[in-house]
N, C-alpha and C positions, 0 to 999 in steps of 0.2 A: 572421623567423619569430616568432610570438607564443609566449609562455611556456606559457600554459594556456588550454584551451578547456573550458568546462563545457556539457554537453549535458543540458538539463532545467532547469526553473525552478519546481520544487516546493519543499517545506521544505528538502531537502538541498542542491539546487543554489543556492537563494537564500542560505542560511546560509553555504555555502562562499564564494560570491561576496562576501558582506559581510565575511568575514574576509580574503579576498585583496585587497579594496579598501584594506586597511590595510598592505599590503606594497608592495614596489617591482616586483612581477611585473606584466608585461603579460598581460591576460586578456580573453577575450570569453565571454559566456554567452548561450545560445540557447534559445528555447522560449517557449511561452505561460505566463505566470505562473499557478501553481496549476491547471494544465490538468486533471489528473485529477479534482481536487476540484470544479472549476467545471463541467466538461463531461461527466464520465463517472460521476457519482454523483447519486442522486435528490434532487430538491428536498424539503426537509422532514426529511432525516436529521440525526442528531446524532453527534458524535464519541464514541467509547467511552472515550477517554482523558480524564482530568480537565483542567481549564483550566491548572493549573500545569505539566502535561506536554505542552501543545499549543502552546507558543510557538515562534517562530523565533529564530535566534541571530545575534548580532553582537558584536564586542568591546565589553565594557562594558555589554551588554544595554541599548542606548539606546531600543529600541522593542519592548516585550513585548506579549503578548496582553492582559495587564491594562491596559497603557497604552491600547491600542486600545478596549477596553471603556469606559474612562473618557472617551475622546474622543467616542464615539458615544452616550454617555449611558445605557449599559446596565449594571445592577448586575453585578459580577463576584464569583464565588465560586471559589476555587482548587480546592476539592474538593466533589463532590456536586451540581454543576449542569452538566449536559451542554452542551457547546458546539455551537450550531447550525452546520450546514455553511455556511450563508450568511455567518455572522459570521466563520468561519475563513477562507473564501475572501476576504472583504473585507479581513481583517487581512493575509493574505499579499500581496494586491495592493498594499495601502498600504505594507507593509514593502518591497516591490520598488521602489515609486516613490521612497521616501525613501533607502533604503540600497543599492539596486542599480539606479540610474537608467540604467546603460549596457546593460541587458538588451536583446537584439535578438529581437523576437517573431516568429521564423521558425524553421523546423525545419532540422536538419542531415539531409541525405538520404544522404550517403555519406562514409565514412571509410576511407582506405587508408594503408598505411605508405609512407614515403619516407625517404631518407637523413636521419638526424637528427631524425625525428619522424613527423608525419602530414600528409596532405593531406585537407582537408575541403571538402565542397560543400554549399551551402545550397539550400533549395527554390527560391530565386530564381536559382540558377545561379552564384553567386559561389564561387570556389575560392581557398583560402588555406591556409597551413601553420601548424602549431603543434608545439611540442616535446612537450607532454603533453596528454592528453585525459582528462577525467573524465566517465564516464557516470552521470548522476544522473537516470535515467529513471523512477524510482518504480515503479509497478505497471502503467504504461500498456501495456506489451507482453506482460504475463505472465499474463493471465487463463487459467485452466485449465478445460477442459471434459472430463468423463469420456468414455472411449471409447464407452460405450453411447449417447451422444447425438450424437457427431460426424457421424453419417450424416444427421442431420436437415438439410434445406435451411435456408439462413440466414434466410429469411423466417419460419421457425417456431422459430428458436432464437436466443437472445441470451445473452451473459454479463452478470452483474450489473454489471460495470464499464461497460457501455454504456447503463445505464438512467439517464436524466437527466430527460426530460419524461415525465409520467405520464398525461397526458390521453388518450393513444391506447389505454389499456387499459380504458376505461369499457365495461362490458357484456360483456367477454370472459372466457373461462375460462382461467386461467393456472396452470401448475404452477411453483413455485420449488423448485429442487433445492438442498439444503444445510440445515445446522442451526446455522450460526454467525451472527455479527453481520450480515454482508451479507445472508444469506438472510432473516433475521427482519426486518431493516430494509426490504428490498425488498418482501417479502410483505405487511408491514403497510401500507406506503405505497401499493402497488398495490391492496390491498383497500380502503383508504380513498378511493382514486380511483375506485372503482366497479366493480372487477373481482371475479369469483368466483375465489377463490384456494384452491389446494391446496399446502401445504408438505410436501415429501417429503425425508426424511432417514434416514441409516443409524443414527443414534444412538437410544438408547432414550428419551431425554428431552431437552428443551431445557435446557441448563445455564446459566441466567441468572446473571450476576454478582450478588453481594450488594450491596445499597445501602450506600454508605459511611456509617460511624457516626463522627461527630466531635463533640466531642473524645473520644478513647479513653483508657481507663485506662493507666497507665504500664506495667504488666505486659503488656498487650495490645500496646502499641507496641514493646516489647522482643521479644516472641515473633513479631510480624508487622509488621516495619518497612515503612513506605510508600516506594515508589519510583515512577518514571514508568511502570512496568509494572504497578503494583498492589501488593498486600500480599504479604509473605513474604520470607524471606532469599534464596531462589533468584532472585527478581526483582530484589532489591536488588543482589546480586552481579553479575547480568547487566548492570545499569546502571552500577555503580561499577567493574567490572573487565573491560571488553571485551577488553583486551589479554591478560589471564589466560585468558579464554575462548579466545582465538586459539591458545594453545599447547597446549590440550587435544588428545588424540587425535582424529583426524578422525571416526571412528565415533561417539564420544561427543558431539562437537559436532553432528553431523547428527541424532542422536537427541534431543538437548536442544532444538534448534530445532523439530523436528517435534512433540514432545510437550508442551513447556512453553507454557502459554497457548494451549491448543487452542480449537476453535470454541466461542464463548460469547457470546451476545447481551448487550447492556447491560441492567442491572437496570431501567432506566426504560422498557423496552419490554414488560415482562411484562403489564401490564394492557391493553396494546393488542393483545396476541396471544392470550392464553389465552381460549378460548371464542369467539373472533371468527371463525375459519375452520378448516377441517379440517386436522389434523396427521397425516400418514402417516409415523410414525416406526418405527424398527426394520425398515425395508424396503430392498430392493435393486431396482434397475431391471433388469428382465429384458429388455425390448425397448422400442424407441421407433421408430415408423414413421408415415408420413403416409398416411391413407386418406380419400378423398372430401373433401379440403381440411381435414382435422383431424389433429392429432397424437394417435395412440393410444399411450398410455404404460401398459405392463404392469409392475406392481410385485409382488414376491414378499416375503411376510412371513416371519418366523422359523419359523413353524409350517408353512410350505410353501404356504399359501393365497395366491391371486393376486387382485389388485385391478386393474381396468382403468379408466383415466381417459381421457376424450375431451376434448381441449383445443384452444384456439385458438393457444396459444403456450407455449413452455417457456423459463424463465430459469434458467441454471446459475449459482448463487451458490456455486461450488465451489472458491473460493480461487485462489491464484496460485502459479505456479512460475517462478522467475527463470532461465529457460533461455537460454543464450547463443545457441542456434540461432534464437531469436525476434528477435534484434537485427539485422534485415536492413540497417540503415544501416551496420553494420560490414561491410567487404568479406569475401568468403568466405575469402580468404587470412588475414585477421586472426582470424576465428572459428576457423579450423583450428589456429592457433598457440596459442590460449588453452587451457591445461590445465584440465580440468574434472573434476568428480565428479557423475555423474547430470546432466550437461549444465549444471551451475552452475559459475561461475568459481572457481578456487582462487586466493586472494589472499594476499599476504604481509602482514606486520604494518602496512604503510603503505597498504593498500587497492590495491596494485599487482598486476596480473595477470602472467602469464608473458610477455605482450607488453610489453616495457619502455616505460614512459611511458603505459600505458593503465590507468586506475583505474576501479573500480566502487564505488558507494556506495548506501545505502538497502537495499531488499529484496535486491538482487543481492549484497550483502555479508553477509547475515544468517548464512549457513553458516560464515562465517569469524569473525564478531564477536558472534554471538548474536542472540536474538530482539528485543533492543532496536532493532536496525536495521530491523525491520519497522514501526516506529512513528516518529512525528514527533520524539519525545524523543531519539532517537538522533542527530539532526542536530547537536546541540551538541558531543558528543564528536567526531563525524566532522569537522566544520568546523575545530575547534581542532587536532586531530591532523594532518589531511591538509594544512591550510594551512602548518603547520610543515614537513612533508615536502616539499611543492612549493617552498617558499621556499628550502629547503636544496639542492634538486636542481641 
């Protein structure tokens, strides 16, 4: 029986595997390296996090994002120079080749409990057993679509997580729902690919991040320290004290994860958005239906007036919810045994669920450890802390 299996090969799975490689534990890691970033996000997008907060982690930091920039001959700036998606994907893939060479690029399709651990099945039909399983599935399973849109047939509705190639949108009329980073990125890139775009959101305005100002005066650095989540003491505490966050009352944790760092596009997108295509803000979706081969989207504004859009397609860039019920590779029996709040896993201070030996990291752990776990920068704490726990088990 193998000691540990990691399901997922994004920043969290790869970083944890790099740490486990320095232990005596036997482990296997499964998944396509950087799958979500490579296959489910649009060409041409940039990371919202700065370069210094977008690295992957291994003991001693032997291969950082800065190292990769140097190797490919691209100037690197730790703050204020958005990282292109293509560079981040290439970096993650090279990190995997060097530090996690045992990765098996195949999916796990089924996990069930057996005495002493778990039985796992791969997409190729191999079945084997492991004492402990770490679900490092990122955002792949968790795209959220508002109830007002779920009745649309799949040929008329996509989630932003599935937007990769943009050539198919040329000449079409598209509505992107949302006002955060994903919505603005997708709307901009689809517009630049030749589509007629409408951005629809409930917020009164698009709240772009401010462009970083470096160097900053000492007083400003004291009042607003920088962290992997941005400026401010709240963000710094979230990054430096995730175990303290874990002991906060549940309601306080849930409120902090929901409200801190709400939807906000990157500062570098402002000039590509403002004045480029219609923004339907402060609106609610009243109805969405298909008539004569088109989507008819009816919007209600705050004063009660209605706007009707006739569209070829709708893209929901409406965020992610890490619901346990979405993880169909886990057996129904396992999912029923996981204690949840609002269908998200309740984890102990070692990332372990109420199913002994089953761990969740990344977005699925954010309600337990804070908003840092929604971003790549959380992979460092996770890999160090969890590898020690697994080693001691």
